[in-house]
Structure formats: C-alpha cells, structure tokens
MOPAC internal coordinates of N, CA, C and O (Angstrom, degrees):
PM7 1SCF
backbone

  N    0.0000 0     0.00 0     0.00 0    0    0    0
  C    1.4441 1     0.00 0     0.00 0    1    0    0
  C    1.5281 1   109.11 1     0.00 0    2    1    0
  O    1.2310 1   120.77 1   -41.78 1    3    2    1
  N    1.2904 1   116.13 1   138.22 1    3    2    1
  C    1.4555 1   120.71 1  -179.88 1    5    3    2
  C    1.5145 1   111.03 1   -75.06 1    6    5    3
  O    1.2310 1   121.18 1   -35.81 1    7    6    5
  N    1.2935 1   115.34 1   144.19 1    7    6    5
  C    1.4522 1   121.06 1   175.44 1    9    7    6
  C    1.5220 1   108.96 1   -69.49 1   10    9    7
  O    1.2310 1   119.94 1   -36.50 1   11   10    9
  N    1.3444 1   117.72 1   143.50 1   11   10    9
  C    1.4758 1   118.64 1   177.46 1   13   11   10
  C    1.5219 1   111.68 1   -65.87 1   14   13   11
  O    1.2310 1   120.43 1   167.78 1   15   14   13
  N    1.3380 1   116.79 1   -12.22 1   15   14   13
  C    1.4564 1   120.87 1  -179.59 1   17   15   14
  C    1.5312 1   112.62 1   -96.89 1   18   17   15
  O    1.2310 1   120.27 1   174.30 1   19   18   17
  N    1.3244 1   117.08 1    -5.70 1   19   18   17
  C    1.4642 1   120.52 1  -179.87 1   21   19   18
  C    1.5245 1   109.34 1   -73.49 1   22   21   19
  O    1.2310 1   120.16 1   -39.54 1   23   22   21
  N    1.3197 1   117.30 1   140.46 1   23   22   21
  C    1.4657 1   118.99 1   177.07 1   25   23   22
  C    1.5299 1   109.43 1   -67.73 1   26   25   23
  O    1.2310 1   120.21 1   -30.37 1   27   26   25
  N    1.3171 1   117.20 1   149.63 1   27   26   25
  C    1.4595 1   118.97 1   178.89 1   29   27   26
  C    1.5266 1   111.03 1   -65.02 1   30   29   27
  O    1.2310 1   121.00 1   -31.05 1   31   30   29
  N    1.3279 1   115.70 1   148.95 1   31   30   29
  C    1.4656 1   120.81 1   178.21 1   33   31   30
  C    1.5255 1   108.98 1   -66.71 1   34   33   31
  O    1.2310 1   120.28 1   -35.75 1   35   34   33
  N    1.3361 1   117.08 1   144.25 1   35   34   33
  C    1.4665 1   118.63 1   176.84 1   37   35   34
  C    1.5262 1   109.28 1   -66.55 1   38   37   35
  O    1.2310 1   119.88 1   -26.52 1   39   38   37
  N    1.3210 1   117.83 1   153.48 1   39   38   37
  C    1.4637 1   119.28 1   176.84 1   41   39   38
  C    1.5226 1   109.79 1   -61.57 1   42   41   39
  O    1.2310 1   120.76 1   -31.60 1   43   42   41
  N    1.3148 1   116.16 1   148.40 1   43   42   41
  C    1.4606 1   120.34 1  -178.36 1   45   43   42
  C    1.5224 1   109.97 1   -69.85 1   46   45   43
  O    1.2310 1   121.51 1   -44.97 1   47   46   45
  N    1.3283 1   114.72 1   135.03 1   47   46   45
  C    1.4633 1   121.14 1   175.63 1   49   47   46
  C    1.5169 1   108.08 1  -150.26 1   50   49   47
  O    1.2310 1   121.13 1   -17.30 1   51   50   49
  N    1.3363 1   115.45 1   162.70 1   51   50   49
  C    1.4578 1   120.83 1   177.78 1   53   51   50
  C    1.5223 1   108.38 1  -134.70 1   54   53   51
  O    1.2310 1   120.38 1   -61.54 1   55   54   53
  N    1.3149 1   116.87 1   118.46 1   55   54   53
  C    1.4583 1   121.64 1   173.01 1   57   55   54
  C    1.5240 1   107.43 1   -91.43 1   58   57   55
  O    1.2310 1   120.68 1   -41.72 1   59   58   57
  N    1.3225 1   116.31 1   138.28 1   59   58   57
  C    1.4594 1   122.44 1   179.94 1   61   59   58
  C    1.5250 1   107.65 1  -114.74 1   62   61   59
  O    1.2310 1   120.88 1   -59.67 1   63   62   61
  N    1.3479 1   115.93 1   120.33 1   63   62   61
  C    1.4634 1   120.97 1  -175.96 1   65   63   62
  C    1.5239 1   109.57 1  -127.06 1   66   65   63
  O    1.2310 1   119.87 1   -70.78 1   67   66   65
  N    1.3381 1   117.85 1   109.22 1   67   66   65
  C    1.4634 1   119.29 1   174.70 1   69   67   66
  C    1.5243 1   109.95 1   -64.31 1   70   69   67
  O    1.2310 1   120.83 1   -41.20 1   71   70   69
  N    1.3249 1   116.01 1   138.80 1   71   70   69
  C    1.4652 1   122.09 1  -178.75 1   73   71   70
  C    1.5218 1   108.14 1  -138.78 1   74   73   71
  O    1.2310 1   120.81 1   -92.80 1   75   74   73
  N    1.3179 1   116.05 1    87.20 1   75   74   73
  C    1.4579 1   123.25 1  -177.79 1   77   75   74
  C    1.5210 1   111.04 1    58.68 1   78   77   75
  O    1.2310 1   120.63 1    66.85 1   79   78   77
  N    1.3422 1   116.41 1  -113.15 1   79   78   77
  C    1.4659 1   120.45 1  -175.40 1   81   79   78
  C    1.5307 1   113.36 1   -86.14 1   82   81   79
  O    1.2310 1   120.28 1   175.89 1   83   82   81
  N    1.3096 1   117.08 1    -4.11 1   83   82   81
  C    1.4618 1   119.66 1  -179.19 1   85   83   82
  C    1.5168 1   109.62 1  -128.90 1   86   85   83
  O    1.2310 1   121.53 1    -2.79 1   87   86   85
  N    1.3077 1   114.68 1   177.21 1   87   86   85
  C    1.4576 1   121.02 1   175.42 1   89   87   86
  C    1.5269 1   107.29 1  -127.81 1   90   89   87
  O    1.2310 1   121.27 1   -38.64 1   91   90   89
  N    1.3377 1   115.17 1   141.36 1   91   90   89
  C    1.4588 1   121.18 1  -179.01 1   93   91   90
  C    1.5249 1   108.26 1  -109.50 1   94   93   91
  O    1.2310 1   121.00 1   -51.10 1   95   94   93
  N    1.3251 1   115.69 1   128.90 1   95   94   93
  C    1.4605 1   122.13 1   175.30 1   97   95   94
  C    1.5201 1   108.35 1  -102.35 1   98   97   95
  O    1.2310 1   121.04 1   -47.74 1   99   98   97
  N    1.3305 1   115.62 1   132.26 1   99   98   97
  C    1.4619 1   121.46 1   179.67 1  101   99   98
  C    1.5307 1   108.99 1  -118.97 1  102  101   99
  O    1.2310 1   120.07 1   -95.45 1  103  102  101
  N    1.3512 1   117.47 1    84.55 1  103  102  101
  C    1.4638 1   117.74 1   175.88 1  105  103  102
  C    1.5286 1   109.64 1   -71.81 1  106  105  103
  O    1.2310 1   120.89 1   -37.04 1  107  106  105
  N    1.3238 1   115.91 1   142.96 1  107  106  105
  C    1.4614 1   122.56 1   179.61 1  109  107  106
  C    1.5199 1   107.89 1  -127.23 1  110  109  107
  O    1.2310 1   120.52 1   -41.90 1  111  110  109
  N    1.3242 1   116.60 1   138.10 1  111  110  109
  C    1.4659 1   121.13 1   178.35 1  113  111  110
  C    1.5149 1   110.78 1   111.54 1  114  113  111
  O    1.2310 1   120.98 1    48.37 1  115  114  113
  N    1.3277 1   115.74 1  -131.63 1  115  114  113
  C    1.4531 1   121.88 1  -178.30 1  117  115  114
  C    1.5231 1   110.03 1  -118.85 1  118  117  115
  O    1.2310 1   120.52 1   -49.92 1  119  118  117
  N    1.3256 1   116.60 1   130.08 1  119  118  117
  C    1.4616 1   121.81 1   176.76 1  121  119  118
  C    1.5270 1   106.60 1  -101.15 1  122  121  119
  O    1.2310 1   121.58 1   -77.74 1  123  122  121
  N    1.3261 1   114.57 1   102.26 1  123  122  121
  C    1.4589 1   120.62 1  -175.61 1  125  123  122
  C    1.5209 1   109.80 1  -144.45 1  126  125  123
  O    1.2310 1   120.52 1    10.49 1  127  126  125
  N    1.3032 1   116.61 1  -169.51 1  127  126  125
  C    1.4590 1   122.59 1  -176.41 1  129  127  126
  C    1.5281 1   112.81 1   -52.96 1  130  129  127
  O    1.2310 1   120.11 1   144.39 1  131  130  129
  N    1.3151 1   117.39 1   -35.61 1  131  130  129
  C    1.4615 1   120.72 1  -178.36 1  133  131  130
  C    1.5268 1   113.87 1   -78.02 1  134  133  131
  O    1.2310 1   120.18 1   152.92 1  135  134  133
  N    1.3302 1   117.25 1   -27.08 1  135  134  133
  C    1.4628 1   119.54 1  -172.98 1  137  135  134
  C    1.5272 1   114.63 1  -107.13 1  138  137  135
  O    1.2310 1   119.91 1   167.18 1  139  138  137
  N    1.3324 1   117.77 1   -12.82 1  139  138  137
  C    1.4685 1   118.42 1  -178.42 1  141  139  138
  C    1.5250 1   113.58 1   -61.80 1  142  141  139
  O    1.2310 1   118.87 1   147.66 1  143  142  141
  N    1.3457 1   119.76 1   -32.34 1  143  142  141
  C    1.4745 1   116.91 1   178.17 1  145  143  142
  C    1.5300 1   112.68 1   -59.76 1  146  145  143
  O    1.2310 1   119.92 1   144.43 1  147  146  145
  N    1.3239 1   117.76 1   -35.57 1  147  146  145
  C    1.4691 1   120.33 1  -179.82 1  149  147  146
  C    1.5221 1   110.78 1   -65.73 1  150  149  147
  O    1.2310 1   119.98 1   137.61 1  151  150  149
  N    1.3237 1   117.65 1   -42.39 1  151  150  149
  C    1.4613 1   120.13 1   179.07 1  153  151  150
  C    1.5242 1   110.74 1   -67.44 1  154  153  151
  O    1.2310 1   120.03 1   138.19 1  155  154  153
  N    1.3212 1   117.54 1   -41.81 1  155  154  153
  C    1.4772 1   120.98 1   177.47 1  157  155  154
  C    1.5301 1   110.00 1   -59.42 1  158  157  155
  O    1.2310 1   120.25 1   132.19 1  159  158  157
  N    1.3254 1   117.14 1   -47.81 1  159  158  157
  C    1.4697 1   120.86 1  -179.57 1  161  159  158
  C    1.5295 1   111.27 1   -58.09 1  162  161  159
  O    1.2310 1   120.77 1   138.50 1  163  162  161
  N    1.3354 1   116.13 1   -41.50 1  163  162  161
  C    1.4660 1   119.33 1  -177.70 1  165  163  162
  C    1.5241 1   111.36 1   -67.02 1  166  165  163
  O    1.2310 1   119.79 1   136.87 1  167  166  165
  N    1.3237 1   118.01 1   -43.13 1  167  166  165
  C    1.4622 1   120.64 1   178.20 1  169  167  166
  C    1.5250 1   110.51 1   -63.53 1  170  169  167
  O    1.2310 1   120.15 1   135.12 1  171  170  169
  N    1.3194 1   117.32 1   -44.88 1  171  170  169
  C    1.4724 1   121.27 1   178.77 1  173  171  170
  C    1.5257 1   110.14 1   -61.26 1  174  173  171
  O    1.2310 1   120.07 1   135.92 1  175  174  173
  N    1.3332 1   117.47 1   -44.08 1  175  174  173
  C    1.4700 1   121.36 1  -179.95 1  177  175  174
  C    1.5249 1   110.37 1   -60.78 1  178  177  175
  O    1.2310 1   120.36 1   136.27 1  179  178  177
  N    1.3232 1   116.92 1   -43.73 1  179  178  177
  C    1.4655 1   120.20 1  -179.44 1  181  179  178
  C    1.5216 1   111.76 1   -64.60 1  182  181  179
  O    1.2310 1   120.49 1   140.02 1  183  182  181
  N    1.3212 1   116.67 1   -39.98 1  183  182  181
  C    1.4708 1   119.67 1   176.24 1  185  183  182
  C    1.5310 1   110.13 1   -64.89 1  186  185  183
  O    1.2310 1   120.14 1   140.06 1  187  186  185
  N    1.3201 1   117.34 1   -39.94 1  187  186  185
  C    1.4673 1   120.51 1  -179.51 1  189  187  186
  C    1.5213 1   112.77 1   -64.98 1  190  189  187
  O    1.2310 1   119.69 1   148.60 1  191  190  189
  N    1.3402 1   118.19 1   -31.40 1  191  190  189
  C    1.4655 1   120.09 1   179.62 1  193  191  190
  C    1.5233 1   112.62 1   -87.90 1  194  193  191
  O    1.2310 1   120.27 1  -178.74 1  195  194  193
  N    1.3378 1   117.08 1     1.26 1  195  194  193
  C    1.4492 1   119.67 1   171.24 1  197  195  194
  C    1.5135 1   117.66 1   116.18 1  198  197  195
  O    1.2310 1   119.24 1   173.17 1  199  198  197
  N    1.3175 1   119.05 1    -6.83 1  199  198  197
  C    1.4604 1   119.19 1   176.53 1  201  199  198
  C    1.5233 1   108.70 1   -74.07 1  202  201  199
  O    1.2310 1   120.71 1   -52.61 1  203  202  201
  N    1.3250 1   116.25 1   127.39 1  203  202  201
  C    1.4652 1   119.87 1   179.80 1  205  203  202
  C    1.5213 1   112.28 1  -103.63 1  206  205  203
  O    1.2310 1   120.25 1   170.79 1  207  206  205
  N    1.3417 1   117.13 1    -9.21 1  207  206  205
  C    1.4630 1   122.17 1  -177.29 1  209  207  206
  C    1.5253 1   108.69 1  -128.81 1  210  209  207
  O    1.2310 1   120.78 1   -67.18 1  211  210  209
  N    1.3293 1   116.11 1   112.82 1  211  210  209
  C    1.4638 1   122.23 1  -178.45 1  213  211  210
  C    1.5269 1   108.74 1  -121.73 1  214  213  211
  O    1.2310 1   120.91 1   -51.09 1  215  214  213
  N    1.3223 1   115.86 1   128.91 1  215  214  213
  C    1.4655 1   122.42 1   175.11 1  217  215  214
  C    1.5236 1   107.75 1  -109.21 1  218  217  215
  O    1.2310 1   120.26 1   -54.26 1  219  218  217
  N    1.3238 1   117.10 1   125.74 1  219  218  217
  C    1.4606 1   122.34 1   175.98 1  221  219  218
  C    1.5264 1   106.99 1  -101.87 1  222  221  219
  O    1.2310 1   120.51 1   -69.22 1  223  222  221
  N    1.3174 1   116.63 1   110.78 1  223  222  221
  C    1.4627 1   122.81 1  -177.48 1  225  223  222
  C    1.5270 1   109.01 1   -93.63 1  226  225  223
  O    1.2310 1   120.63 1   -67.73 1  227  226  225
  N    1.3165 1   116.39 1   112.27 1  227  226  225
  C    1.4623 1   122.23 1  -175.00 1  229  227  226
  C    1.5301 1   113.78 1   -85.62 1  230  229  227
  O    1.2310 1   119.28 1  -174.01 1  231  230  229
  N    1.3233 1   118.97 1     5.99 1  231  230  229
  C    1.4667 1   122.34 1  -174.82 1  233  231  230
  C    1.5226 1   113.33 1   -58.28 1  234  233  231
  O    1.2310 1   119.73 1   151.03 1  235  234  233
  N    1.3188 1   118.13 1   -28.97 1  235  234  233
  C    1.4659 1   121.27 1  -177.33 1  237  235  234
  C    1.5112 1   114.58 1   -90.06 1  238  237  235
  O    1.2310 1   120.14 1  -178.44 1  239  238  237
  N    1.3240 1   117.34 1     1.56 1  239  238  237
  C    1.4621 1   119.80 1   179.65 1  241  239  238
  C    1.5216 1   111.11 1   -84.29 1  242  241  239
  O    1.2310 1   121.08 1   -39.02 1  243  242  241
  N    1.3159 1   115.54 1   140.98 1  243  242  241
  C    1.4542 1   120.97 1   172.60 1  245  243  242
  C    1.5119 1   111.27 1  -101.45 1  246  245  243
  O    1.2310 1   121.09 1   166.90 1  247  246  245
  N    1.3512 1   115.51 1   -13.10 1  247  246  245
  C    1.4675 1   120.33 1  -175.70 1  249  247  246
  C    1.5241 1   108.75 1  -160.55 1  250  249  247
  O    1.2310 1   121.16 1   -35.07 1  251  250  249
  N    1.3174 1   115.39 1   144.93 1  251  250  249
  C    1.4603 1   122.18 1   169.93 1  253  251  250
  C    1.5228 1   106.56 1  -141.34 1  254  253  251
  O    1.2310 1   120.19 1   -42.76 1  255  254  253
  N    1.3247 1   117.24 1   137.24 1  255  254  253
  C    1.4616 1   119.77 1   176.74 1  257  255  254
  C    1.5200 1   109.73 1  -106.87 1  258  257  255
  O    1.2310 1   120.76 1     2.10 1  259  258  257
  N    1.3190 1   116.15 1  -177.90 1  259  258  257
  C    1.4683 1   120.11 1  -176.40 1  261  259  258
  C    1.5268 1   111.87 1   -62.47 1  262  261  259
  O    1.2310 1   119.68 1   150.04 1  263  262  261
  N    1.3158 1   118.22 1   -29.96 1  263  262  261
  C    1.4640 1   120.50 1   177.32 1  265  263  262
  C    1.5256 1   110.82 1   -68.19 1  266  265  263
  O    1.2310 1   120.12 1   143.81 1  267  266  265
  N    1.3174 1   117.38 1   -36.19 1  267  266  265
  C    1.4603 1   120.99 1   175.35 1  269  267  266
  C    1.5205 1   111.38 1   -64.62 1  270  269  267
  O    1.2310 1   120.74 1   138.55 1  271  270  269
  N    1.3305 1   116.19 1   -41.45 1  271  270  269
  C    1.4698 1   120.89 1   176.53 1  273  271  270
  C    1.5249 1   109.53 1   -62.49 1  274  273  271
  O    1.2310 1   120.36 1   133.97 1  275  274  273
  N    1.3308 1   116.92 1   -46.03 1  275  274  273
  C    1.4721 1   120.95 1   179.04 1  277  275  274
  C    1.5184 1   111.08 1   -59.21 1  278  277  275
  O    1.2310 1   120.12 1   139.81 1  279  278  277
  N    1.3227 1   117.37 1   -40.19 1  279  278  277
  C    1.4626 1   120.17 1   178.98 1  281  279  278
  C    1.5267 1   110.66 1   -61.73 1  282  281  279
  O    1.2310 1   119.84 1   132.19 1  283  282  281
  N    1.3278 1   117.91 1   -47.81 1  283  282  281
  C    1.4624 1   120.36 1  -179.27 1  285  283  282
  C    1.5236 1   111.39 1   -61.50 1  286  285  283
  O    1.2310 1   120.28 1   140.28 1  287  286  285
  N    1.3289 1   117.06 1   -39.72 1  287  286  285
  C    1.4661 1   120.30 1   176.61 1  289  287  286
  C    1.5253 1   110.87 1   -64.14 1  290  289  287
  O    1.2310 1   120.23 1   137.54 1  291  290  289
  N    1.3250 1   117.17 1   -42.46 1  291  290  289
  C    1.4693 1   121.19 1   179.91 1  293  291  290
  C    1.5281 1   110.91 1   -65.87 1  294  293  291
  O    1.2310 1   120.18 1   137.40 1  295  294  293
  N    1.3306 1   117.26 1   -42.60 1  295  294  293
  C    1.4712 1   120.15 1   179.38 1  297  295  294
  C    1.5207 1   111.06 1   -61.53 1  298  297  295
  O    1.2310 1   120.53 1   139.10 1  299  298  297
  N    1.3271 1   116.59 1   -40.90 1  299  298  297
  C    1.4757 1   119.98 1   178.06 1  301  299  298
  C    1.5247 1   110.45 1   -64.37 1  302  301  299
  O    1.2310 1   120.62 1   132.53 1  303  302  301
  N    1.3316 1   116.43 1   -47.47 1  303  302  301
  C    1.4696 1   121.12 1  -179.07 1  305  303  302
  C    1.5321 1   110.77 1   -60.27 1  306  305  303
  O    1.2310 1   120.37 1   134.37 1  307  306  305
  N    1.3206 1   116.89 1   -45.63 1  307  306  305
  C    1.4678 1   120.97 1   179.84 1  309  307  306
  C    1.5213 1   111.11 1   -64.07 1  310  309  307
  O    1.2310 1   120.29 1   139.54 1  311  310  309
  N    1.3274 1   117.05 1   -40.46 1  311  310  309
  C    1.4658 1   120.68 1  -179.55 1  313  311  310
  C    1.5163 1   110.95 1   -64.11 1  314  313  311
  O    1.2310 1   120.33 1   132.71 1  315  314  313
  N    1.3228 1   116.97 1   -47.29 1  315  314  313
  C    1.4616 1   120.93 1  -179.10 1  317  315  314
  C    1.5240 1   110.10 1   -59.59 1  318  317  315
  O    1.2310 1   120.30 1   141.67 1  319  318  317
  N    1.3212 1   117.03 1   -38.33 1  319  318  317
  C    1.4645 1   121.17 1  -179.68 1  321  319  318
  C    1.5160 1   114.21 1   -67.84 1  322  321  319
  O    1.2310 1   120.14 1   164.95 1  323  322  321
  N    1.3449 1   117.33 1   -15.05 1  323  322  321
  C    1.4620 1   120.85 1  -178.38 1  325  323  322
  C    1.5312 1   112.52 1  -118.17 1  326  325  323
  O    1.2310 1   120.33 1  -167.51 1  327  326  325
  N    1.3367 1   116.97 1    12.49 1  327  326  325
  C    1.4557 1   119.84 1   179.50 1  329  327  326
  C    1.5133 1   113.87 1    77.73 1  330  329  327
  O    1.2310 1   120.37 1  -165.41 1  331  330  329
  N    1.3131 1   116.90 1    14.59 1  331  330  329
  C    1.4613 1   120.86 1   177.81 1  333  331  330
  C    1.5219 1   109.13 1  -104.25 1  334  333  331
  O    1.2310 1   121.16 1     0.41 1  335  334  333
  N    1.3277 1   115.39 1  -179.59 1  335  334  333
  C    1.4621 1   119.81 1  -177.06 1  337  335  334
  C    1.5236 1   109.66 1  -138.43 1  338  337  335
  O    1.2310 1   120.61 1   -48.82 1  339  338  337
  N    1.3249 1   116.44 1   131.18 1  339  338  337
  C    1.4649 1   122.79 1   170.79 1  341  339  338
  C    1.5200 1   106.89 1  -127.19 1  342  341  339
  O    1.2310 1   121.02 1   -62.87 1  343  342  341
  N    1.3355 1   115.65 1   117.13 1  343  342  341
  C    1.4506 1   121.13 1   178.77 1  345  343  342
  C    1.5241 1   108.55 1  -116.94 1  346  345  343
  O    1.2310 1   121.12 1   -11.54 1  347  346  345
  N    1.3381 1   115.46 1   168.46 1  347  346  345
  C    1.4563 1   120.61 1  -175.40 1  349  347  346
  C    1.5204 1   109.23 1  -131.74 1  350  349  347
  O    1.2310 1   120.55 1   -44.76 1  351  350  349
  N    1.3410 1   116.55 1   135.24 1  351  350  349
  C    1.4655 1   121.89 1   171.45 1  353  351  350
  C    1.5256 1   107.28 1   -98.64 1  354  353  351
  O    1.2310 1   120.13 1   -41.93 1  355  354  353
  N    1.3254 1   117.36 1   138.07 1  355  354  353
  C    1.4662 1   120.94 1  -175.24 1  357  355  354
  C    1.5212 1   114.00 1   -58.48 1  358  357  355
  O    1.2310 1   121.92 1   -28.66 1  359  358  357
  N    1.3244 1   113.92 1   151.34 1  359  358  357
  C    1.4539 1   121.81 1   175.44 1  361  359  358
  C    1.5155 1   110.60 1  -102.39 1  362  361  359
  O    1.2310 1   120.70 1    10.05 1  363  362  361
  N    1.3306 1   116.27 1  -169.95 1  363  362  361
  C    1.4600 1   119.94 1   177.80 1  365  363  362
  C    1.5349 1   111.26 1   -65.32 1  366  365  363
  O    1.2310 1   120.89 1   -11.44 1  367  366  365
  N    1.3137 1   115.91 1   168.56 1  367  366  365
  C    1.4680 1   121.72 1  -174.54 1  369  367  366
  C    1.5246 1   113.28 1   -52.50 1  370  369  367
  O    1.2310 1   119.91 1   137.48 1  371  370  369
  N    1.3402 1   117.77 1   -42.52 1  371  370  369
  C    1.4626 1   119.39 1  -178.01 1  373  371  370
  C    1.5250 1   112.14 1   -67.02 1  374  373  371
  O    1.2310 1   119.97 1   153.06 1  375  374  373
  N    1.3158 1   117.66 1   -26.94 1  375  374  373
  C    1.4681 1   121.63 1   176.53 1  377  375  374
  C    1.5273 1   109.43 1   -78.16 1  378  377  375
  O    1.2310 1   120.33 1   133.03 1  379  378  377
  N    1.3221 1   116.98 1   -46.97 1  379  378  377
  C    1.4643 1   120.22 1  -179.84 1  381  379  378
  C    1.5245 1   111.96 1   -62.54 1  382  381  379
  O    1.2310 1   120.76 1   149.77 1  383  382  381
  N    1.3211 1   116.15 1   -30.23 1  383  382  381
  C    1.4673 1   120.36 1   179.30 1  385  383  382
  C    1.5294 1   110.92 1   -61.39 1  386  385  383
  O    1.2310 1   119.89 1   145.11 1  387  386  385
  N    1.3204 1   117.81 1   -34.89 1  387  386  385
  C    1.4682 1   121.02 1   179.34 1  389  387  386
  C    1.5305 1   110.12 1   -63.75 1  390  389  387
  O    1.2310 1   120.33 1   139.48 1  391  390  389
  N    1.3248 1   116.98 1   -40.52 1  391  390  389
  C    1.4699 1   119.73 1   177.54 1  393  391  390
  C    1.5280 1   110.69 1   -65.70 1  394  393  391
  O    1.2310 1   120.39 1   141.36 1  395  394  393
  N    1.3211 1   116.87 1   -38.64 1  395  394  393
  C    1.4686 1   120.36 1   178.26 1  397  395  394
  C    1.5301 1   110.54 1   -65.73 1  398  397  395
  O    1.2310 1   120.65 1   134.64 1  399  398  397
  N    1.3291 1   116.36 1   -45.36 1  399  398  397
  C    1.4668 1   120.31 1  -178.55 1  401  399  398
  C    1.5290 1   112.36 1   -65.12 1  402  401  399
  O    1.2310 1   120.40 1   146.58 1  403  402  401
  N    1.3195 1   116.84 1   -33.42 1  403  402  401
  C    1.4673 1   120.69 1  -179.25 1  405  403  402
  C    1.5315 1   111.95 1   -90.71 1  406  405  403
  O    1.2310 1   120.64 1  -177.88 1  407  406  405
  N    1.3315 1   116.39 1     2.12 1  407  406  405
  C    1.4651 1   122.87 1   179.27 1  409  407  406
  C    1.5311 1   111.98 1    54.05 1  410  409  407
  O    1.2310 1   120.97 1  -137.01 1  411  410  409
  N    1.3362 1   115.76 1    42.99 1  411  410  409
  C    1.4628 1   121.02 1  -179.68 1  413  411  410
  C    1.5314 1   112.91 1  -113.25 1  414  413  411
  O    1.2310 1   120.06 1  -177.01 1  415  414  413
  N    1.3173 1   117.49 1     2.99 1  415  414  413
  C    1.4729 1   120.19 1  -179.91 1  417  415  414
  C    1.5213 1   112.03 1   -54.65 1  418  417  415
  O    1.2310 1   120.35 1   137.79 1  419  418  417
  N    1.3164 1   116.94 1   -42.21 1  419  418  417
  C    1.4678 1   120.87 1  -176.71 1  421  419  418
  C    1.5253 1   113.31 1   -79.96 1  422  421  419
  O    1.2310 1   120.03 1   176.06 1  423  422  421
  N    1.3245 1   117.54 1    -3.94 1  423  422  421
  C    1.4638 1   120.38 1  -177.57 1  425  423  422
  C    1.5218 1   112.86 1   -94.31 1  426  425  423
  O    1.2310 1   120.50 1   173.10 1  427  426  425
  N    1.3322 1   116.64 1    -6.90 1  427  426  425
  C    1.4564 1   121.66 1   179.10 1  429  427  426
  C    1.5189 1   109.29 1  -114.73 1  430  429  427
  O    1.2310 1   120.87 1   -22.15 1  431  430  429
  N    1.3168 1   115.95 1   157.85 1  431  430  429
  C    1.4698 1   121.00 1   174.91 1  433  431  430
  C    1.5216 1   107.11 1   -96.64 1  434  433  431
  O    1.2310 1   120.41 1   -64.21 1  435  434  433
  N    1.3394 1   116.81 1   115.79 1  435  434  433
  C    1.4596 1   122.69 1  -175.21 1  437  435  434
  C    1.5251 1   110.41 1  -101.72 1  438  437  435
  O    1.2310 1   121.05 1   -36.08 1  439  438  437
  N    1.3051 1   115.59 1   143.92 1  439  438  437
  C    1.4648 1   122.69 1   172.27 1  441  439  438
  C    1.5127 1   108.57 1  -156.96 1  442  441  439
  O    1.2310 1   120.22 1    -6.33 1  443  442  441
  N    1.3107 1   117.18 1   173.67 1  443  442  441
  C    1.4553 1   120.35 1   177.98 1  445  443  442
  C    1.5145 1   109.28 1   -95.88 1  446  445  443
  O    1.2310 1   121.45 1   -24.42 1  447  446  445
  N    1.3216 1   114.82 1   155.58 1  447  446  445
  C    1.4632 1   120.47 1   178.47 1  449  447  446
  C    1.5242 1   109.24 1   -72.18 1  450  449  447
  O    1.2310 1   120.83 1   -20.98 1  451  450  449
  N    1.3131 1   116.02 1   159.02 1  451  450  449
  C    1.4693 1   121.11 1   179.62 1  453  451  450
  C    1.5165 1   110.36 1   -57.45 1  454  453  451
  O    1.2310 1   120.73 1   -48.19 1  455  454  453
  N    1.3106 1   116.21 1   131.81 1  455  454  453
  C    1.4453 1   120.80 1   178.33 1  457  455  454
  C    1.5123 1   113.89 1    78.72 1  458  457  455
  O    1.2310 1   119.74 1   179.24 1  459  458  457
  N    1.3002 1   118.11 1    -0.76 1  459  458  457
  C    1.4570 1   122.04 1  -178.67 1  461  459  458
  C    1.5230 1   108.44 1   -84.02 1  462  461  459
  O    1.2310 1   120.45 1   -41.20 1  463  462  461
  N    1.2913 1   116.74 1   138.80 1  463  462  461
  C    1.4569 1   120.73 1  -178.69 1  465  463  462
  C    1.5227 1   113.06 1  -103.95 1  466  465  463
  O    1.2310 1   120.01 1  -167.99 1  467  466  465
  N    1.3269 1   117.58 1    12.01 1  467  466  465
  C    1.4711 1   120.23 1   179.87 1  469  467  466
  C    1.4994 1   111.76 1   -61.38 1  470  469  467
  O    1.2310 1   120.10 1   180.00 1  471  470  469

C-alpha cells in the first residue's frame, strides 16, 4: 500500500528514441495491467515498420507488477521466434527487485541504454 505521503506516480508514457540500428523505448510511470497494452503495441508497431532490435529501458519506471514482467518475457520470446531482438536495460532498485523475487533475471537479455554509464 502506498504511503499517503508518497508523491503520485507520473502518468504512463513511452518515449521512442532511434539509436542507430535499434530503437530504445523509455517507459515512464508504472508498468502494470493497465499500461502493458501500450508497451506491447509500441514494440509490435516498431517491428512492423522494420526495426529488428528494440531495447526497453526501465530506468523511468517506479513500479512493475507481475503482468509487466510477463509482458517483457513474452516480447523476448516472440522476438527470438521471428529473428528479432528485444533487450531490457535495468530499472531502479524497486523494479529490479521484482525480477529477483520472480526469479526471471536470467530469462531476459539485459544491457545498458545508449550513452548510459551504469
């Protein structure tokens, strides 16, 4: 449960940044049951227009639930099956903790976002 003193989560948005041969998606806010369709649509749209390499940078997320984790796993599985690539850049500690708790860290391909020094 959120503290009554916690600031409200920013509205969900996705910035799309082409980076040479790939495109980087920067979702901001919370990746949950209500927002996963938007991220799925964006990845599918990018694949349809010809991008074969998509990086989802989780740095702007304040929260991810199990449905968000399932979406990232499904996007990776679907991409591999079609010769495409979906990778993930780590998010803040509270987001990465969900991957650790669900034992899914090793099921995704992790990398850093372009220009990131992490």
